[in-house]
N, C-alpha and C positions, 0 to 999 in steps of 0.2 A: 247089331244095328241100333241106332239111337232112336229115342222116342221123339216123334215130331212135336208132340204137345210140349214136351220139356224144352225143346228147342224154341218153340214159339214163346213159352213162358220166359225163357232166358232172354230171348230177344226183346220181349215186352218189358222185362225188368230193366234191360239195358236202355230201352227207350225212356222209361220212367226216370232212370238215374240221369240221363242227359238233359232233362228239362230244367233242373236247378242251375246247371252250368250255363245254359242258354240265357236264363233270366238274369244271372249275375253279369253277363256281358252286356246285356241290354240296360243295366242300371249302374253306370260308372260311379266311383266314389266322389263325394263332394269335396270342396276346397277345405272345409273345416277338418274332414277326415284326413286329407293329405297332409295338412299342416300339423295335425296332432300326431300322425305317423312319423313325420319328419322331426318332431320335437320342437316345433316353433309354434308361436301363438297365431291363432286365426286372425284374419284381417277384419278391421272395423271400418265399415264404410269404404271398403276397397283399399285401405292403407294398413300395412302391417303394424302390429303393435310395437315391434322392436324399434320402428322408426319414431314413434311417439316417445319411447324411452330415450332414444338417442338425442332427440331435440331437447327434451327436458334436461338431460345431462349436460348438453352444450350450454344451455341457458344458465344452469346452475354454476358451471365452471366460469363463464363470463362474469356472472354477478359476483362470485367469490374473488375473482382476480381484480375486479374493479374495487371491491371493498378493501382488499388487501393493499392495492395501490393507493387508495385514498387514505388509509390508515398510516402507511409509511410516509406519505406527504405530510400528514399532520404531525408526525413525531420525527421529522427529518432533523430538526434542531437537536433533539435528544440523541439521535443516532450519531450526529457529528460530535457532540459532547462526549459520548461514550468512546468513540474511536480516538479522540484527542486524549482522554484520560488513559486509555489503554497504552498508547504510545508513550505518554508521560510516565506511566508506571514502568514501562520497559527501561526508560532512561534513569529512573530513580532507584530501581531495584539493586543495582550493584552497590550503591552507597549504603542502602539499608542492609544488605547482606554483610557488608564490611562491618557495620556497627553490631550486627548480630553475632559475628564471630568474636567480637570483643566483649560479649556478655550482655548486650542490650536485648530486651524483649522486642519482638518484631513490631508490635503496635506502637510502642514508645519510640522505636527507631524510625518508623515511618512518619510519626507525628513530628519528630525532631527534624527530619530532612525536609518535610514539607514546610515546617515553620521557618527553617533557615532559608529556603528558597523564597518564601514569601517576604521575609524581612529584607533579603538582598534586593528583591525587586522594588519594594517600597522605599528603601534607602536610596537606591539609584534614582528613582523617579523624584523623590523629595529633594535630592541634592542637585539634580539636573534641571528641574523646572525653573527655579529662580535664575540659574545661570543662562539657560536657553532664552528666557524672557529678556534678560538684560542684553544678550547678544542680538536677539531679534530687534530690540529697540535701537541698539547701535546700528544695526543693518538698515533699519528704516531711515535713521538720520543720515546715513551715507548715500541713500538712493538718489537724492537730488544731485549731489556732486557727480555720481556716476552717470546720470542721465545727461548732465551738461557736458561731460567728457565724451560720451558716445554721440551726442548730438552733432559734434563737429564733423564726424565721419558720416553720419546719416544725411546731413545736409549736403555734403560734398558728393556723396555717391548716389543717394536716392532722393534728394530734395525733400526730406522728411524731418520736421522739427520735433525732437523728443526731449527738448530741454525742460528743466523744471518749470520755467515760466510758461511754456506752451502747454504742458500738462495741467498746470493750475488753471489756465484759461479754459481748457476743455472741461475741467471739473466744475468750474463756475457755471458753465452753460448747461450742465447736467444736474443742477441743484435739486430740482424737483425729483428726478430719478433717485438721487442719493437719499432724499428724505424717505421715499418709498421703500428703498432697500433697508434703511435703518429701522423703519417700522416693522418690516418683515423679520429682521434679525431679532428685535425685541419680542415679537410674537413667538419666535422659535426657541426662546430660552427654556420654556417648559418642556418642549420636545427634546432639547439637548440634555436637560436633567434626567428625563425619563430614559434616554439612551444610555447615560452613564450608569444609572441604577440597573438597567438591563445587563450592561456589560459586567458589572460587579456580581450580579446574580449568576451569570454564566460562568465566571471564573470560580465562584464558590462552588457551583455544581460540579465543575470539572475537578476541582481540588478534592471534593468529597468522594467522587467515584475513584479518583486516583488513590486516595487513602485506602479504600476497601480493596482495590485491585492489588495493592502492594502488601498491606497488612494481612489480608486473607489470601494471598497468592498461593501458598501451598494447599490450603483447603480447597480453593477453587480448582486448581489443577488436579487434585485428587478426585474431586467430584466429576470433572470432565473425563478423566481417565477411567473411572469406575464404569462408564458406559461403553467402553471400547475394549476390544481384545488386546492382548499384550503387544502384538506387532504394531497396531495403530497407536497404542500408548507411547511406544518409543518414538514414533514419527511425530506425534504431537509435542512431546517433550523436547525433541531435537529442534523442531521449528520454534518453540518458545525460547529455547536457549539461544538460538541464532538471533532471534528478534531482540532479546535483551542485549546481546553483544553488539549488534549492529546499531541499534538505536542509541544506546548509551554511549558507545564509542563515537558515533557521529556527533552527538550533542556536545560531549566534552571536548572532542578535538576541534570542533568549529569554535567553541567558546575560547579555547586556548589560542588558536590561530587568530581569532578576532581581537583578542586582548593584545597580542604581540603586534598586530598590524596597527591598532589604534594608538598604542604607546609610541611606536616608531614614527608614525605619521605626525603625532602631536609634537614630538621633538623637532621634526623637520619644519613644521609650520612655525613653531616658536623661534627657531633659529632664523628663519626668513622674515619673521615679523608679520606674517599673514594674520589678519584679524579673525576672530571667531574660531580659534584653534581647537577648543574643546568640543563643540558640537560637530565641527568638520571631522575631527579624529574619530569620534564615536560613529558618525555616519559612515565613514570609510571602513571601520572595523566590522560593523554589523552587516552592511550591504555586501561588502566584498566576500564575506564568508558564507552567508546564508542564501545568497542568490547564485545559483550554479552557473559556471562558464563565463557569463558576461557580467557578473556582479562587480568585479574590479573596475570595469570600464564605465558602468553605470555610476558607481560610487565616486569615480574620479571626476565626473563631469562637474559636480558642484564646487569642490575646492579649486578646480582649474578655472572655472568662471569667476569665482571671487578673487583669486590671485591675479587673473588677467585684467580685471577692472582696477585692481590696486597697482600692480606693477607687472607688465608683460614678462620681464626677466624672471620674476619669481614663478610665473606660470610655466616657463620653460624648465626651470630647475625641478619643479614639482612633477612635471611630466616625465623627466628623465628618472627621477626617484621612483615613481610608480612603476615604470617599465623594469628598472633594475630589481626593485623589491619583488615584483611578480615572478621574475625568474628565480630569485633566491628562495621564495616561498615554494615554488613548483618543484624545484630540484633539491632543496636542502631541508626546509622546515616541514613541508607537508608529507614527504615520504616517511620521515622519522616519527611524526606525531600521529598520522592517520593511516599508516601502512597496514595495520591489522584491524581497521574499523570498517571502512567501505572501499571496495575496489570497483567503482563504477566508471565506465567509459564516459567522457564528457558529453558525447552525443546522447547517451542513454540518460544521463542525469538531466540534461536540458529538456529532453522529451518528456521525462517523468514529471519535471516541474511544471511544464505547460499542461500536461494532462491533469495533474493534481489541481492546478489553479482553475482549469475549466470545470472541474467537478466540485471542488470545495473552496474556491477562492484562495485567500492568503494562507488559511490553515491547511488546505489541501496541497498547496505548493510546498509548504514546509514539511508536511508528512510524507510527501511523495518520494523523497530521496531515501529515507530509511526503509520505506515499504518496498521500493525497487531493489534495494540492497538485500533485504530479507528474501524476496522472491528469487533473486539471482543465486543467493547462497543455497537456499533449500533445493531449487531445481537442479543445481549443478551436482548435487549428491545423487540424484536418480537418473540423470541423463548420461547415457553411455557414449563415450567419445572414441574415435577411431584415428589411426595414423593418417596423416594428410599427405597426399601425393605432392612431392616437391616439384614445383614449376615456378616460372617467373611471376605467375599470378599469386602464388602463395608464399613467396619469399619474404621473410622478415629480417630486420636488422638484428644481429646478436645482441643480447642484453649485456650490460656492463658487468664484466667479470670481477671488478673490484668490489662490487656489492656482495655482501654476504647473503646467505640464504635466509637469514632472519628467523624469527620464531613463527611457527605455523599458527594460522588463525584457528579459532575454535571450530569452525565448520570443517577445516581440513583435518583437525584432530578427531572430530566425531566421525567423519567419513572413513578415516583410517581404522577406527574402532569397529565400524560396521563391516568393513572388508575383512578384518582380522577375525571377527566373530563368525562371519559367514564361512571363512576357511576352516575355523575350528569345528563348526557344525558339520562341514563336509567330511 
């Protein structure tokens, strides 16, 4: 039999051990103890500390973003100059590499190419300015006779007098306004000089950056590639090579096509006896080649207007010539000259030019086409294409079988090397 006293002591001991558990249930843990047990910070004035840190982080990010945006806005001109110099270096590097293969040092070859380009531009401007001024003076002298000729039709159709006598009467009535305009023009001479100096400084800055991009091109590319793994290095070098091919090919092919267009148009204008043949031919050659899709039609408007005022028959002949030459250029000259430089759909080229003009003005529109060609060539290397289901919606006219396959472009050759290297590794 068990001892009752032992039982009572055991029961008493049990009762004494139950008292701490009861007191623990009566005193629940505080919020600080719960937060500490959960690994979070206790609340300060009812707000968790992590919320304060999140608010400070957001404020810091907004301030840093605003500072970065303000900084980019302040140096946006420098960014445009750097991009222009980079694309110009792409265009000049083939000539520098050619001189380098013939024993020239890279720095000297770069200086020679830039100097030759600068001398060519200066000579063209110096030779064209007096001629253009003389042609403009002759144009101004012919304006009264053109107005008298047009006034016959405007009086008959619209009852509007635009003859030279009527224009002179209106100018006399606006004598005070003309004096005010003359005063404003005289006051803006200093501003014009400042703008010219600014343009010269911009050109000098772009030329300097271009020199360093071309002369130190291998060093710059090695510095960039040293920060990347071998696979990324090959991708960067592939993109750089495509950029040089597309930009240089675009510039040289456009210049050649523009020269052919200007010379042919000059001959036609001289045969017809249309005045201002030289500036009209240069206008036609430059605008028709460097403005995508609609450049020919924009360039044709000015010579058509001048010839129409001189002799409507000459305007008809010029219009027929422009239409015929456009077909010859599209189907004969352009495929042979620029077949391996840029293969852009006309709609893509036009959209790229509009996008570039919206972002960077005339410079952006000029750089948009080679940039679009580079993006298209590089992306086509990594995009996987599949066989297309043949239906009426996907039917294409067969290509001309008389055309040879031609030499593959650099992008195609590099893509073939990548596929062959992948097969060898497999």
